[in-house]
C-alpha positions in Angstrom: 42.4 -51.9 -25.4 45.0 -54.5 -27.6 41.8 -57.2 -28.0 39.6 -53.7 -29.1 42.8 -52.8 -31.8 42.6 -56.0 -33.5 38.9 -55.5 -34.1 39.9 -52.2 -36.0 39.9 -52.4 -39.6 43.6 -52.1 -40.6 44.2 -49.0 -42.9 46.5 -49.5 -46.0 49.9 -48.6 -45.6 50.4 -47.7 -49.3 48.0 -46.8 -52.8 45.0 -49.4 -53.7 45.5 -50.8 -56.8 43.8 -49.8 -59.6 41.6 -52.1 -61.7 39.5 -52.4 -64.6 35.6 -52.5 -63.7 33.2 -55.1 -64.9 31.3 -53.8 -68.3 28.0 -54.4 -66.6 28.8 -52.3 -64.0 30.4 -49.6 -66.3 26.9 -49.2 -68.5 24.7 -50.0 -65.1 26.6 -46.3 -64.4 26.5 -44.9 -67.8 22.6 -45.3 -67.5 22.5 -43.6 -64.6 23.3 -40.4 -66.2 20.9 -40.8 -69.2 17.9 -42.3 -67.5 17.3 -40.6 -64.6 13.1 -41.2 -64.1 10.9 -42.5 -65.9 9.7 -39.0 -67.5 13.5 -38.8 -68.9 13.5 -42.9 -71.0 10.4 -41.3 -72.1 11.4 -37.8 -73.5 14.7 -40.3 -75.3 11.8 -42.2 -77.0 9.4 -39.4 -78.0 12.6 -38.3 -80.0 13.4 -41.5 -81.4 9.9 -40.8 -82.6 9.9 -37.6 -84.3 13.3 -38.8 -85.8 11.8 -41.8 -86.9 9.5 -39.3 -89.2 6.2 -40.3 -87.2 2.6 -38.6 -87.2 1.2 -40.5 -84.4 2.3 -40.9 -81.1 0.3 -42.8 -78.5 2.0 -43.2 -75.2 0.7 -45.8 -72.0 1.6 -45.7 -69.3 1.2 -47.3 -64.8 2.0 -46.5 -62.0 4.0 -43.5 -63.3 5.6 -45.4 -65.6 7.8 -47.4 -63.2 5.9 -50.4 -64.0 5.1 -50.1 -67.4 6.0 -47.6 -70.1 4.5 -47.8 -73.3 5.5 -45.7 -76.6 3.8 -46.7 -80.5 4.7 -44.7 -83.2 4.0 -44.7 -86.9 7.5 -44.0 -88.2 9.6 -46.0 -90.7 10.4 -48.4 -88.1 13.7 -50.7 -87.2 15.0 -53.3 -89.6 15.3 -56.8 -88.4 19.1 -56.8 -89.1 19.5 -54.0 -86.9 17.5 -55.5 -84.0 20.5 -57.9 -82.7 22.7 -54.3 -82.2 19.2 -52.2 -81.3 20.2 -51.7 -77.7 24.5 -51.9 -77.9 26.3 -48.5 -76.3 26.7 -46.2 -79.7 24.9 -47.7 -82.4 22.9 -45.4 -84.0 22.4 -44.5 -87.5 22.9 -40.7 -87.3 26.9 -40.5 -87.2 29.2 -41.6 -89.0 32.3 -39.2 -88.5 32.8 -37.0 -85.8 32.4 -34.0 -88.4 28.9 -35.0 -88.4 28.1 -33.5 -85.5 28.1 -30.0 -86.8 25.9 -30.9 -89.2 23.0 -32.4 -86.9 19.4 -32.2 -87.8 18.1 -35.8 -85.2 17.1 -35.7 -81.3 19.3 -38.6 -81.3 23.2 -39.6 -82.3 25.2 -40.9 -79.7 23.1 -44.3 -79.2 23.1 -44.7 -76.0 19.1 -44.2 -74.8 17.9 -47.8 -75.8 20.7 -49.6 -74.1 20.6 -47.2 -71.1 16.9 -48.8 -71.1 17.6 -52.0 -71.4 20.3 -51.7 -68.3 17.7 -50.4 -65.5 14.4 -51.9 -67.1 13.0 -55.2 -69.3 12.5 -53.9 -72.8 10.7 -55.4 -76.0 10.1 -54.0 -79.1 8.1 -54.3 -82.2 8.7 -53.0 -85.0 7.6 -53.2 -89.4 8.9 -51.2 -91.9 7.1 -50.8 -95.3 9.2 -53.3 -97.0 8.6 -56.0 -94.5 5.4 -58.5 -94.7 4.9 -58.7 -90.7 6.4 -57.3 -87.8 9.4 -58.8 -85.6 9.3 -58.8 -81.8 12.7 -58.2 -79.7 13.3 -58.8 -75.8 16.4 -57.1 -74.6 18.1 -57.3 -71.6 21.6 -55.3 -70.3 22.1 -54.0 -73.9 21.7 -57.7 -75.9 18.8 -59.8 -77.1 17.9 -62.3 -74.6 15.1 -65.1 -75.3 11.1 -64.3 -73.9 11.1 -67.6 -72.1 13.5 -70.3 -70.7 14.6 -72.3 -73.3 13.5 -70.1 -76.6 16.2 -68.1 -78.9 16.8 -65.0 -78.3 16.5 -64.3 -82.0 13.9 -61.8 -83.3 10.3 -63.7 -83.5 8.0 -62.7 -86.7 4.3 -61.3 -84.9 1.0 -58.9 -86.6 2.3 -55.3 -85.8 1.3 -52.2 -88.2 4.3 -49.9 -89.6 5.8 -48.3 -87.2 7.3 -49.5 -83.7 6.0 -49.5 -80.2 8.8 -49.9 -77.5 7.3 -51.3 -74.3 9.6 -50.8 -70.8 8.5 -52.3 -67.4 10.0 -52.5 -64.1 12.2 -49.5 -64.6 15.1 -49.7 -61.9 14.2 -53.3 -60.9 18.2 -53.9 -60.3 19.2 -50.4 -59.1 17.0 -50.4 -55.7 18.6 -46.7 -55.2 17.8 -44.9 -58.0 13.8 -46.2 -57.1 13.3 -45.3 -53.8 14.5 -41.8 -55.1 11.7 -41.5 -57.2 8.8 -39.6 -55.9 5.0 -40.7 -56.1 3.9 -42.6 -58.7 1.3 -39.5 -59.6 4.1 -36.7 -59.4 5.7 -39.5 -62.1 3.5 -38.9 -64.5 3.1 -35.6 -63.9 6.5 -35.3 -65.1 5.7 -37.9 -68.3 2.8 -35.3 -69.1 5.0 -32.1 -69.0 7.1 -33.6 -71.5 4.6 -35.2 -73.7 2.8 -31.5 -73.4 5.9 -30.0 -74.8 7.0 -32.2 -77.6 3.0 -31.8 -78.7 3.2 -27.8 -78.5 6.3 -27.9 -80.7 5.3 -31.0 -83.1 1.8 -29.9 -84.6 1.6 -31.8 -87.0 2.5 -34.8 -85.0 -0.8 -36.3 -83.0 0.0 -37.1 -79.3 -1.9 -39.1 -77.6 -1.3 -40.0 -73.5 -3.3 -42.2 -71.1 -2.9 -44.4 -68.0 -2.7 -48.5 -68.8 -6.2 -49.3 -68.8 -8.1 -45.7 -68.9 -10.6 -45.9 -71.7 -9.7 -42.2 -71.5 -7.4 -40.1 -72.9 -5.6 -37.7 -70.3 -4.1 -36.0 -73.5 -4.9 -35.9 -76.8 -4.7 -33.7 -80.0 -4.8 -33.9 -83.6 -2.3 -33.4 -86.2 -3.9 -30.3 -87.7 -3.4 -27.3 -85.5 -0.4 -24.9 -85.9 1.9 -23.9 -82.5 -0.9 -21.3 -81.4 -3.7 -23.8 -81.3 -1.9 -26.7 -79.6 -1.1 -24.1 -76.7 -4.6 -23.2 -76.7 -5.6 -27.1 -76.2 -2.9 -28.0 -73.8 -2.7 -25.1 -71.5 -6.1 -24.0 -71.3 -7.9 -20.5 -72.4 -7.3 -18.4 -69.7 -3.2 -18.6 -72.0 -4.3 -18.8 -75.3 -6.6 -16.0 -75.2 -3.9 -13.3 -73.8 -1.5 -15.1 -76.7 1.1 -12.9 -78.6 3.2 -13.7 -81.6 6.5 -12.7 -81.6 8.8 -13.2 -84.8 12.9 -12.9 -84.9 15.8 -13.2 -86.9 19.5 -11.9 -87.6 18.7 -9.5 -90.9 15.4 -8.7 -89.1 16.9 -7.5 -86.1 13.3 -8.7 -84.3 10.6 -6.3 -84.9 9.4 -7.3 -88.1 8.2 -11.1 -90.3 10.0 -13.9 -89.8 12.5 -14.9 -92.5 14.2 -18.1 -92.1 16.4 -17.9 -94.9 18.0 -14.2 -93.8 21.4 -14.3 -94.7 23.6 -16.5 -96.4 23.1 -20.1 -96.6 27.0 -20.8 -96.0 26.5 -17.8 -92.6 27.1 -19.6 -89.6 25.9 -17.0 -87.4 22.8 -17.0 -89.2 19.0 -17.5 -87.0 16.1 -17.0 -86.5 13.6 -17.1 -83.6 9.4 -17.5 -83.1 7.8 -16.7 -79.6 4.4 -17.1 -78.0 4.0 -15.3 -75.1 1.4 -14.2 -72.8 0.3 -10.8 -72.6 0.3 -7.8 -69.6 -2.6 -9.0 -68.8 -2.4 -12.7 -68.0 -0.8 -13.7 -64.9 0.4 -17.0 -63.5 2.4 -17.9 -59.8 5.6 -19.1 -61.4 6.9 -18.5 -65.5 6.1 -21.4 -67.8 9.1 -21.4 -69.8 9.0 -23.7 -73.3 12.7 -23.8 -75.0 13.5 -25.8 -78.1 16.7 -24.7 -79.9 16.9 -26.7 -83.7 14.1 -28.2 -82.8 15.1 -29.5 -79.5 13.5 -29.7 -75.6 16.1 -27.8 -73.6 16.9 -25.6 -70.8 18.7 -22.5 -70.5 18.9 -20.3 -67.5 20.2 -17.4 -69.0 17.5 -17.0 -71.6 15.1 -17.3 -69.1 16.4 -14.5 -66.9 16.5 -12.2 -69.7 12.9 -12.5 -70.3 12.2 -12.5 -67.1 13.3 -9.6 -66.7 11.6 -8.3 -69.6 8.3 -9.1 -68.4 9.7 -7.7 -64.7 8.7 -3.8 -66.0 4.7 -4.8 -67.0 3.6 -7.4 -64.7 3.1 -7.0 -60.8 5.7 -8.4 -58.6 4.9 -12.2 -57.9 3.5 -12.4 -61.4 4.8 -14.6 -64.2 4.6 -15.5 -67.9 4.2 -18.7 -70.1 6.8 -18.3 -73.0 7.0 -20.7 -76.1 10.2 -19.8 -77.6 11.8 -21.7 -80.7 15.2 -20.9 -81.7 16.5 -22.2 -84.9 20.7 -21.9 -85.4 22.9 -23.1 -88.3 23.6 -26.9 -87.1 27.7 -25.6 -86.9 27.0 -22.8 -84.5 25.6 -25.5 -81.8 27.4 -27.9 -79.6 24.7 -30.5 -78.7 27.0 -33.1 -76.9 28.1 -30.9 -73.5 24.9 -32.7 -71.6 24.5 -36.6 -71.0 20.7 -36.1 -71.3 21.4 -33.7 -73.9 19.3 -31.3 -72.1 21.3 -27.8 -72.4 23.7 -27.1 -75.5 26.1 -24.2 -76.1 25.3 -22.1 -79.6 27.6 -19.2 -80.7 26.2 -15.6 -80.0 24.3 -16.8 -77.1 24.4 -13.1 -75.7 23.4 -11.4 -79.1 20.3 -13.3 -80.1 19.6 -13.7 -76.5 19.6 -9.8 -76.0 17.8 -9.6 -79.9 14.6 -11.8 -78.9 14.3 -9.8 -75.6 14.0 -6.4 -77.5 11.6 -8.0 -79.9 9.2 -9.4 -76.9 9.7 -6.1 -75.2 8.6 -4.2 -77.9 5.4 -6.2 -78.4 4.7 -6.0 -74.5 5.1 -1.8 -75.0 2.2 -1.9 -78.0 -0.1 -4.3 -75.2 1.0 -2.7 -72.3 -0.6 0.8 -72.5 -4.1 -0.9 -73.2 -4.9 -3.1 -70.2 -8.7 -4.5 -69.6 -9.8 -4.8 -65.9 -12.7 -6.2 -64.7 -14.8 -5.2 -61.9 -18.1 -6.3 -60.2 -20.0 -3.1 -60.0 -23.5 -5.1 -57.8 -22.6 -6.7 -54.9 -23.6 -10.3 -54.6 -27.8 -10.8 -53.4 -28.6 -7.3 -54.0 -31.4 -7.5 -57.2 -30.2 -5.5 -60.4 -30.6 -1.8 -60.2 -32.1 -1.1 -63.8 -29.9 1.9 -64.2 -27.3 -0.7 -65.1 -28.6 -3.4 -67.2 -25.0 -5.4 -67.0 -23.6 -6.9 -63.8 -20.4 -5.6 -64.4 -18.1 -2.9 -66.0 -14.9 -2.6 -68.3 -12.4 0.0 -67.9 -9.4 0.7 -70.2 -6.2 1.7 -68.8 -4.7 3.6 -71.8 -1.0 5.3 -70.5 -2.5 6.1 -66.8 -6.2 7.7 -68.0 -8.6 5.5 -66.9 -12.0 5.5 -69.8 -15.3 3.6 -68.5 -17.3 1.8 -71.6 -19.8 -1.0 -71.7 -18.8 -4.4 -72.0 -18.5 -5.0 -75.3 -18.4 -0.9 -76.4 -15.5 1.0 -78.6 -14.1 4.1 -76.4 -15.9 7.4 -77.3 -13.8 10.1 -79.2 -12.7 13.2 -77.0 -15.2 15.3 -76.3 -18.3 12.9 -78.0 -21.1 11.4 -75.8 -21.5 8.0 -75.7 -24.9 7.2 -78.2 -28.0 7.0 -76.4 -29.0 3.0 -76.2 -32.8 2.8 -77.0 -34.8 0.4 -74.8 -35.9 -1.6 -77.7 -31.8 -2.4 -78.5 -31.1 -3.6 -74.8 -30.2 -7.2 -74.7 -30.2 -9.4 -71.6 -27.1 -10.9 -70.6 -27.0 -12.2 -67.4 -27.6 -15.8 -66.7 -28.8 -15.0 -63.4 -31.8 -13.3 -64.4 -35.3 -14.9 -64.0 -36.1 -17.9 -66.5 -39.4 -19.5 -66.5 -38.3 -22.7 -64.9 -37.6 -20.3 -61.8 -40.5 -19.6 -61.0 -41.5 -22.8 -60.7 -39.4 -25.5 -58.0 -37.3 -27.6 -59.5 -35.3 -30.1 -57.6 -31.8 -30.8 -58.8 -31.0 -34.1 -58.3 -27.0 -33.8 -57.2 -28.4 -31.8 -54.0 -29.4 -34.1 -50.8 -31.3 -31.5 -49.6 -34.1 -30.7 -52.4 -33.3 -27.8 -53.1 -33.8 -25.5 -55.7 -32.2 -25.1 -59.1 -31.4 -21.7 -58.9 -27.7 -22.1 -58.8 -25.2 -21.8 -61.3 -24.7 -24.5 -64.2 -22.6 -27.5 -64.3 -19.2 -27.7 -65.1 -18.3 -29.6 -68.3 -15.1 -30.8 -68.9 -13.3 -30.9 -71.7 -13.5 -33.3 -74.4 -10.8 -34.1 -76.8 -11.1 -35.5 -80.3 -9.1 -39.2 -80.5 -6.7 -39.9 -82.4 -8.2 -42.3 -85.5 -6.7 -43.6 -88.8 -9.8 -45.3 -90.1 -10.6 -43.6 -93.3 -14.1 -43.3 -92.8 -13.9 -41.8 -89.1 -12.1 -38.9 -90.9 -14.8 -38.7 -93.8 -17.5 -38.5 -91.2 -15.6 -35.7 -89.6 -14.8 -34.1 -92.2 -18.5 -34.0 -93.5 -19.8 -32.3 -90.1 -17.5 -29.5 -90.5 -18.3 -29.3 -94.0 -22.5 -29.1 -92.5 -21.7 -26.1 -90.2 -24.3 -23.5 -90.0 -22.3 -20.9 -88.4 -24.7 -18.4 -87.7 -26.9 -20.9 -85.9 -24.3 -22.3 -84.3 -23.1 -18.8 -83.1 -26.7 -18.5 -81.9 -26.5 -21.7 -80.0 -23.0 -21.3 -78.2 -24.1 -17.5 -77.4 -27.6 -18.1 -76.4 -30.0 -17.4 -72.8 -32.0 -20.3 -71.5 -35.9 -18.6 -71.3 -37.1 -21.7 -69.8 -39.1 -25.1 -71.6 -42.4 -24.5 -72.4 -43.6 -28.1 -73.9 -42.5 -30.7 -72.2 -44.2 -33.8 -74.4 -42.2 -32.4 -77.1 -39.1 -31.2 -75.8 -39.7 -27.4 -76.9 -37.7 -25.2 -75.4 -37.4 -21.0 -75.8 -33.9 -18.9 -76.1 -33.1 -15.7 -76.4 -29.9 -14.3 -78.7 -29.9 -10.8 -79.4 -32.6 -9.4 -79.5 -34.7 -12.4 -80.7 -36.3 -15.0 -79.1 -35.9 -18.7 -80.9 -38.6 -22.1 -80.5 -35.9 -24.9 -80.2 -36.3 -28.5 -80.4 -33.6 -29.6 -77.5 -34.6 -33.0 -78.3 -33.3 -32.5 -82.2 -30.3 -30.6 -80.7 -28.9 -32.7 -78.1 -29.2 -35.9 -80.7 -27.1 -34.2 -83.2 -24.9 -32.8 -79.9 -24.3 -36.4 -79.0 -24.2 -37.8 -82.8 -21.1 -35.5 -82.7 -19.7 -36.1 -79.3 -19.9 -40.6 -80.5 -18.1 -39.6 -83.3 -15.5 -37.5 -81.7 -15.2 -39.9 -78.7 -14.8 -42.7 -81.3 -12.7 -45.3 -79.4 -11.7 -44.0 -76.7 -15.3 -44.0 -75.2 -16.0 -44.0 -71.3 -17.4 -46.7 -70.0 -21.0 -46.3 -68.4 -20.9 -49.8 -66.2 -24.1 -51.6 -65.3 -24.3 -53.3 -62.3 -25.8 -56.3 -62.6 -25.5 -56.4 -66.0 -28.9 -56.9 -67.7 -28.8 -60.2 -70.1 -29.7 -59.2 -73.7 -32.2 -61.1 -74.8 -34.3 -59.9 -71.3 -34.1 -56.7 -72.5 -34.4 -57.4 -76.6 -37.8 -59.6 -75.4 -39.5 -56.2 -73.2 -38.5 -54.3 -76.9 -40.0 -56.3 -79.1 -43.3 -57.5 -77.1 -43.5 -53.5 -77.0 -43.0 -52.8 -80.5 -46.1 -52.5 -83.0 -46.4 -53.9 -86.1 -43.8 -56.5 -86.1 -46.0 -59.1 -87.1 -46.0 -57.5 -90.5 -42.3 -59.0 -90.9 -43.0 -62.6 -90.9 -41.5 -63.2 -88.2 -41.8 -64.3 -84.6 -41.2 -62.7 -81.6 -38.8 -65.0 -80.3 -37.2 -65.3 -83.8 -36.6 -61.2 -84.0 -35.2 -61.2 -81.1 -33.1 -64.5 -81.5 -31.8 -62.8 -85.1 -30.9 -59.1 -82.9 -29.2 -60.9 -80.1 -27.2 -63.0 -82.5 -26.1 -59.7 -84.6 -25.2 -58.0 -81.2 -22.9 -61.0 -80.4 -21.2 -61.9 -83.4 -20.4 -57.9 -83.6 -19.2 -57.6 -79.5 -15.6 -56.9 -80.1 -16.0 -54.5 -82.4 -18.8 -52.5 -80.7 -16.2 -53.0 -77.2 -12.6 -51.7 -79.2 -14.6 -48.7 -80.8 -17.8 -47.6 -78.9 -17.0 -49.6 -75.0 -19.9 -51.1 -75.2 -19.0 -54.9 -73.7 -21.0 -57.3 -74.8 -20.2 -60.9 -72.7 -20.4 -64.5 -74.7 -23.3 -65.6 -72.1 -25.5 -62.7 -73.8 -25.0 -60.1 -70.6 -24.9 -56.4 -71.1 -21.5 -54.7 -68.8 -21.2 -51.4 -70.3 -22.3 -48.3 -72.7 -20.3 -46.0 -74.0 -20.6 -43.0 -71.7 -21.0 -39.6 -74.3 -20.9 -36.8 -71.3 -19.6 -37.5 -68.0 -21.9 -34.9 -66.2 -24.9 -36.5 -68.3 -26.8 -40.2 -68.0 -29.2 -40.9 -70.7 -32.7 -42.7 -69.3 -31.6 -45.8 -69.1 -35.7 -46.9 -69.9 -34.6 -46.5 -73.4 -32.5 -48.8 -73.3 -34.4 -52.0 -74.3 -35.8 -50.2 -77.9 -32.1 -48.8 -77.6 -30.8 -52.1 -78.1 -34.1 -53.4 -80.5 -33.3 -50.9 -83.3 -29.3 -52.0 -83.4 -30.4 -55.3 -85.3 -33.0 -53.4 -88.1 -31.6 -49.9 -88.4 -27.7 -50.7 -88.0 -25.9 -51.3 -91.5 -23.7 -53.8 -90.7 -22.5 -54.7 -93.8 -20.6 -51.8 -94.8 -18.0 -50.2 -92.5 -18.8 -46.0 -92.6 -22.7 -46.7 -93.1 -22.4 -48.9 -89.5 -20.4 -46.8 -87.7 -22.7 -44.0 -89.2 -26.2 -45.4 -88.3 -24.9 -46.9 -85.4 -23.9 -43.8 -83.9 -27.1 -42.2 -85.2 -29.1 -44.4 -82.6 -26.6 -44.0 -79.6 -27.4 -40.3 -80.0 -31.1 -41.4 -79.9 -31.0 -43.1 -77.1 -29.0 -40.3 -75.2 -31.5 -37.7 -75.8 -34.4 -36.7 -73.8 -37.2 -38.6 -75.3 -40.8 -36.5 -76.1 -42.6 -39.4 -74.3 -40.5 -38.9 -71.2 -43.2 -36.2 -69.8 -46.3 -38.1 -69.5 -49.6 -35.9 -67.9 -51.0 -36.8 -64.8 -48.2 -38.8 -63.4 -48.3 -39.8 -59.4 -46.3 -37.3 -57.4 -42.7 -39.7 -57.5 -43.0 -39.4 -61.3 -43.9 -35.7 -60.6 -40.4 -35.4 -58.6 -38.8 -37.0 -61.7 -40.0 -34.6 -64.0 -38.9 -31.8 -61.9 -35.3 -33.6 -62.4 -35.5 -34.3 -65.5 -35.9 -30.5 -66.5 -33.6 -29.3 -64.4 -30.8 -31.6 -66.1 -32.3 -30.3 -69.7 -31.8 -26.7 -68.6 -28.5 -27.1 -66.3 -26.4 -29.7 -67.8 -28.0 -30.1 -71.5 -28.2 -26.7 -72.9 -25.1 -26.1 -71.3 -23.4 -29.1 -73.3 -24.8 -27.9 -76.4 -23.2 -23.8 -75.9 -20.2 -25.9 -75.3 -20.4 -28.9 -77.9 -23.0 -28.8 -80.7 -21.9 -27.6 -84.4 -24.8 -27.3 -85.5 -25.7 -28.3 -89.2 -27.5 -26.6 -91.9 -30.6 -29.3 -91.3 -31.5 -28.0 -87.8 -33.3 -24.9 -89.7 -35.6 -26.9 -91.1 -37.8 -27.7 -88.6 -36.0 -27.4 -84.9 -35.3 -23.8 -84.8 -37.6 -21.1 -85.2 -37.4 -17.6 -84.4 -40.6 -16.1 -82.8 -40.3 -13.0 -81.7 -37.6 -9.7 -82.7 -37.8 -6.8 -80.2 -37.2 -4.0 -81.8 -39.9 -5.4 -84.6 -42.5 -5.7 -80.9 -41.7 -2.1 -80.4 -43.1 -1.0 -83.6 -46.4 -3.5 -82.8 -47.1 -1.8 -79.5 -46.1 1.6 -81.2 -48.9 1.7 -83.7 -51.3 0.3 -80.6 
């Protein structure tokens, strides 16, 4: 027993001495209060970029931000003289005196974000101001400048760069393994990062945002700098939310019901406020509340405001259903205390209860006007049953008006009390069901996506959304503007809302489509060529890659095309010389082709990848030799805009279905391939035309022709 007692630690009889913590330990503890996970670090960096008046912000992530988190902006940059103290604690350009807190209009002010990051990760900064002749790159650790390599000085090094700042964070929490092990999976951390970027992209619609995984050619999130908040919500949160959005404005003058007045009240009145909200109508229901709250443009959380708004919706939504709400409140900076939370996640402001009540009342008044008229859809035909001639539509819509159900047509108006709906004559009835028979449905067509060789009577392929890439090139901006200016709105409406009838001439790529009571003959190859040009323009610089395995030799493909091309002797050059000239041109431009169009050609002349404009559609690779050959003489390489325009036109021609693809008297295997091509045309190509094509006026000249109008046909039959 005596030996065991000697092994036990002795309990001190008096108090332990108080010691001063080492500065590095103090900074690491402080960093843990600011940087909880990669998403919280990104939030701080996003706010710095917005404070720098950036109009374009690009984020790259690897392994959920734990291996790499990089943010690039085109803001005002950082002066070289400020780089030595950039990552020290409590260094900021936002404050000089404590009284400045009462007039704060920026995101950051304490000067702890970059300092905290540098204590838990390896950080580097590349920055350039408009006055600088070059960019400067600096490396930081533990809040101070460090040399990039052993033996070098820690001073910032000159380098190439654009105006703005690039902050790169690597190996986050490498020196705090407990915090690293507490993080979730990389996919969950990446989802948190996307959530932060999405919320700031909604609130800052005039700033273009792009977020992608490092090494991925396609961004997960991409917005342009031309939309408003409502458009940003529709783009980032989906059409189901976008179509049910209600716009609510309130201020201290209006009391929450009329238009917003940001200048309401005396400018010196510290109690003035205004609010703007986008919230969903009673027709939208979600499993949990999505609540975006910005106070003085700062993303914050407030459980009291959230509960107040949820209580408003509890009266109009069924139990277990929740809304989407975006709320931006602007109050006088003097009435807000932003320094109440280490991560600035919460703020305190005067008259919070009164403001919350006024905003809730304004939302409730808006919902009351909507909740008396809610629209529900239900199916009137059981699946598998043929259409009843007395019911041309497969669904009906019921309008619920203050407890009374009134049944009507899908797009019809509610008839007046005591009156009867006008009779719909046969010549004005329009087929709208995509399940009705088409010309192709009478012929078995192989679906290439099915291994059992079934027919193509199923639903059309679901196409993924394609977002416009962010690009600062003037030539691309002008080409995109040209597309918008040349749009023919009526033709675009016809294409978007058409009903496919069938392919009538496979040799010339002619199809029949129906819109309303009119029948049109369209050249789907010409429409597809225009669509693929627009898709190439939309995805400029961020195209997916279509890998070629094994990669074919460039010169071999060119020789095949040149040998098959008639009239090459008129050029005065031999065929081998033509091949060499085209190959040398493409090899000289291979860096540009890889960066802008995801077309990779090795220095040895092997074609490794092509731009993949539409994920669900694969072009006919039999046309690849001709495509490469045409790039030589048809692309105007000398002028930037002409070069980009002609290349994308040739790429669109390569993607469009070739009229010569369908050849009569094919063997059986080629007949199967022909049917597969027909299936791809109907279920992928025409679906893509509906979704993406902005039809220009030029298509009306030869490629879209009206061949019949139902009321006119009835008049002819009546005379017979």
